[in-house]
N, C-alpha and C positions, 0 to 999 in steps of 0.2 A: 653393734652400734653402727647405724646408717649414719655416715658422715656427709654433710652440707659442704660441697665443694665450696662456697663462698666463706667459710670459717677457715679455709687451708692457710696456712703460714708459709712462705718461702724463705729458707735460710740459706745462704750461700758462703763458701770460703773464700777469703782473700788469697792472693798470690802467696805461695808457700814453697820454698825450696826444701832440698834434703838437709842443707845445714843454715837455711835462713830461719829469721824471726817468724813466727806463726801468730796469726790473727783471725778472727771471725767477725764478718759483717752479718748483722741479723738484721733482716728487710722484712718489715711486718707488713702483708697485703692484707686491708681492710676493705669491706664494700666500700661504694663509691661515695657514700655519703660521710665517710670519716677520712680523715687525714692519715696518710702514710708515715711511720715514725721509722728510724733508723739509728742503731746503737752499735757502739764497737766495744764488747767486753775486753779485759786486759788478755794479753797473752796467756794461752794455756801452757800448764807444765808437760814436759815431753810424757808421752806415754811409754811406761816400761813394757818390754817385749812380752814379758810373762802376763801383761793384763789382755794381750791383744787375742784373746780367745774369745768364743761365743759365750755370753754371758746375759741374765735377763736384767742385770744392773746397767745395761747399756752403755758399756766401755766403750772407747775409743778403737777401732779396728781398720787396720789397712797393712799394706807390705811394710816391712823394715826399710826405714828410711825415708819414708814418705809421710806426707801430713795424714794422719789417720782420723777419719772423721767419727763422730759419735753415732754409733749403730741405733737405728730405730726398731720398732717393732718390727716392720719388714723392710728388707733392703734389695734394691733392685739395682744391678749393673745394666749400663745401656750402650751399646756399641753399634756402629752400623758403617757402612760403605768400606768394606774391609779390601777391596778388590785392587788390582793393579792394571797393568796393560791388556790389551783384548787378548784372551786365549793363555794367559800367565797361570802357571801352578804354584808360582811361589808368593809370598806376602813379606812385606815392607817388615823392617825389624819392630818398628814399633808396634806392628800387630801381633806378632810373637810375643813381644814383650807383655802387652796390654793381657793377652789369653794366657800367658804364663801366670800374670798377677792376680788374675781374677779368684782364686781359692783363699787369697790373703785377705780379701774385703769380705768374705763370706756372706756371699750374696743369698737370698733366698729364690732368685729367678734371675736369669741373664735375657736380656731382650735385645734382639739385632733387628735394626730397623732397614735391613736389605743390601743388596749388592754385596753378596757373599761370594761371587764368582765373577768372573771377567767377560762375560759372554755379550749378545746384543751385536754381533757381526756375522753377516751372512757367508763371510769367507771362512769360518769357523765349520769343519767337520765333525761328524758325531764323536769319533774318538777324541778329538780335542776338547768338546765339552764334556764328554766322559772324565778326561783327565782331571778337569778342573775340579769337578764334584769329588772325585778320589783325593785330590789333593787338600781340599775343604774338610772332605771326611778326617783325613791323617791331621792335618796342623790345626784346624780350629775346633771342630765337633769333639774328637778322639779326646783332648784335655779337658774339655767341659764335661764330656761323659764320665772321663776317669774321676773327677772331683765330684761327680754325683750332683752337679748343678742343674736344676731345670734349664730349660731352653726354649724360648719362644722366637719366633722370625715372622718378618714380613718380606715378601717377594719383591726384590728391585728390579729395575728396567735391565739391569745386568744379567740378573738371575733367569728371569722368564717374563719379558715384557709382553703386556697384554694389548699392546698398539695393533691397532687393525687397519687394513686397508679394503675396502669393499666389503667390510663384513668378515673378513679372514684374519686370522692372526699371522703377523708378518714373520715373526721369530717362533716359528712352530717348532723348530728342533730343539731351542733353548727350553721352551716350556714342556715338552716332552722329556727330556733330560731331567728336569728339574722335578716333574711329578713322580718319574721312577726313582730317583735317588731319595727322595721323601717319603715315598711309599715303602721303602724297607728302613726308614730311620726315623718313622713317627714315634715309635715306642722310645727312641732314645730322647726324646724331648722331656720326659717325666714331667708332664703338665697333665691337669684334670681337664680333659675337653668337654665342652657342652655340646659344641656341634663341630663335627669334623668332616663331613661329606666331601667338602671341597678343599679339604687340607692339601697341600700348604698355601694356596692361593687366598683364600678367606675363609675363617673359622673364628669360633669364641672358646673360651676356656675361663676357668676359675681357679685361682690358687690363692690362698691365705684369705679367702672371703673377698678377695678382689675380683672383680670381673673386667676380663680383657675381650676386646674385638678387634680383629685383625682383617683388614679389607684389602683388597687388590688394586694397590694405588701405584702399580708399576709401570703405567702412564697416566696421562692426564685425565682420563675419563673412567670414572667409574659407573657401570652401566645401572640403569635404573633397576633391574631386578636387584641388582647387588644393593641398591641404596633401600630398597623395599625389605631386604633381608635383615639389613644393618638396622632398619627401624623397628622389626618385629624383635629382634635378639635385644636391643637394648631395652625394649619395653617387656621384656620376660618378667617372671619372678626372680630368675636366676640373678639377672643383671640389677634390678631393682632392689632387691634385699640384700646386695652386696655393700660392705664399707664404702666402695669406691669403684668407680668406673673408668677406664682408660681404654683408649682406642688407639690403634697404631697400623702406620700404612708408609710406603716408601716416600711417596712424593708429598710436599708439605700442601696445607691449603695456601698459603699466601708466599710469596716471594721473600727471601731474605738474603740472598748471596749474589755477589757480582758474576756475569756471565751465566746466570741462571734465572735472569728476570725478563724470560720471553716466554710466551705461549709455548705449552708443551713440556715445560720445566715445573709447573706447578698443576694444581688441581683445578680442572674446569667447574664452574658453579660452586666456589670457595663458599660464598656467602651462605647457599642454600644448605650445602653440607655442614658447615659451622651452626646453622640454625637446629639442624637435626641432632648434632651432639649437645647443644644447649639445651634443647628441650628435654632430652634424657638424663640431664646434670652430668654429663660426662667430664670429669675432672681435667684430663690432660689428652692432648692429641699429641703423639710422639711421631716424629717422620725423622728421614735422612736426605738423602739425594743432594742437597745444596752445599753438602761438604762444609757448614760453617755453624758453629755451636750459637744458639740464641734461645734464651729461656724468655717467651715472648706470652703475650695474652691479646687476644681479640674478643672483643665483646666481653662474655661472660666464660670464656673459654681459655684456659691455659695451654699455651702450645710448648713443645721441647724440640726444638731443630737440634739434633744430635750431629753433632761434626763427624767430619770422616777419620775412623782409625787409619784408614789406608792411605793410597796415593791420592794427591789432588785437592789439598785443603783449599779454600775459598775464601776470601775478604767477605765480609758483610757488606752489605749496601750503605753507602755513606759513612765507611769506615776506611782510615788509611793504615790501618794496624796490619802487619803480615800475617798471611793466613797459618793456622797449625792444626795439628791432628790431636784429638780429642777422645776421652773415655770418661763418662759421666757416672757417679754412683748416687742414687737417688733413695733417701733415707724416709720412711714415713714413720710418725709417732702418732698412733692412733688416740692415745688418751689425750692430747693436746690438740688434735686434728691438726698436725702440722706436717709439712715436707721440706726436706733439704737435698739441694744438689750440691754434690762435691764434683766439680769436674777438672779434670787432671789434663795439662798442656803435654801429649805425650812426647812432644820433642824437648822440653824443660823439666817435665814432671813436677813443675809448679802447679798449683791450684789457681785456676782461674778467677780473678776477680771481677765479679759482675759490674762494677763499677767500672770499668772499662770498656764495657759494650754499650752500642747506641741505647740513647734513653728510647728512640724508637726508630722502626723501620717502615719507611713508606715505599712500597712496590709498586707495580704497575696493575696489580688487582686488588690491593688492599693496604692496610697499614696495621702495624703490631707495635704494642709497647712493650718495653721490658717489662718483666712481671712485677717488679719493685716500683714501678711507676704508677701513681695515681692518675 
């Protein structure tokens, strides 16, 4: 069944603690001609641990002691910006906890929006960059691999920035070591590639009849030839016959976070790139880099700004709320053409209430509404 993106709904969880009362806010996203409606069902009963197993009955699934969202037909765990200080070979406790909990949500796929290691410093030596990727392999990819969870990634600016000066990559060592590491671990991703000649920098794959395109948004410029490739890939039968199309890259189209609202921190020609995705009816563009969670929409495109699971979370533009680290569980319900985001504040383990986020964010290069706002 091919799903029309305009028919998708967004359901989001309200703030829930391990011992606090739980509730769900259901926000229906309708075409522009219709009004949006919001309802708040009664508090659900706690889910017995015995029911937290994979089931065709769409039971609630999650780690013990946390709010357990109802599992969709397809579940995606979304993480991003895991790294710490330049050259670091360790990760914050929130990162370790999030990775350890991933199997309990039983996702069909784990997506990482980039910045898996802490490069992008010309002072780092080749052994130091190698050591960071070894640490990533041990502390991040190995647990995911052991749990047999398919894993897809976007390259971040701290992994292998595509920034160029006079036509030459500035961070050559980073890109070389990134390419070398993933050449030896491509099979560990357990994903079904459609195009992988340029993996891990840009590639496409299909999983559970959803078509994913990952482009190299590790700097503000996506080269014209890669935009042409994306256009061809998204118009291919593999993409157009899929139930859903999702695109992922590290830098967002539009700025949403404080201290990231300057050129170089978001994609150049954002409106043109968004028009390309809209033309091919891409449902969602997933990005990281801004270290702030925001489920937005620009024009006909949904945007998911994954917050940072690692260090340096940032506040949203126009927000006075304290920043926090996040991990998002995205559930897709194909029979009703609906999608659910359950995003955990990894500092408190509560579920983020979308009503606490700004109604809109106006940045230097564009404007995004919160997804439930007409």
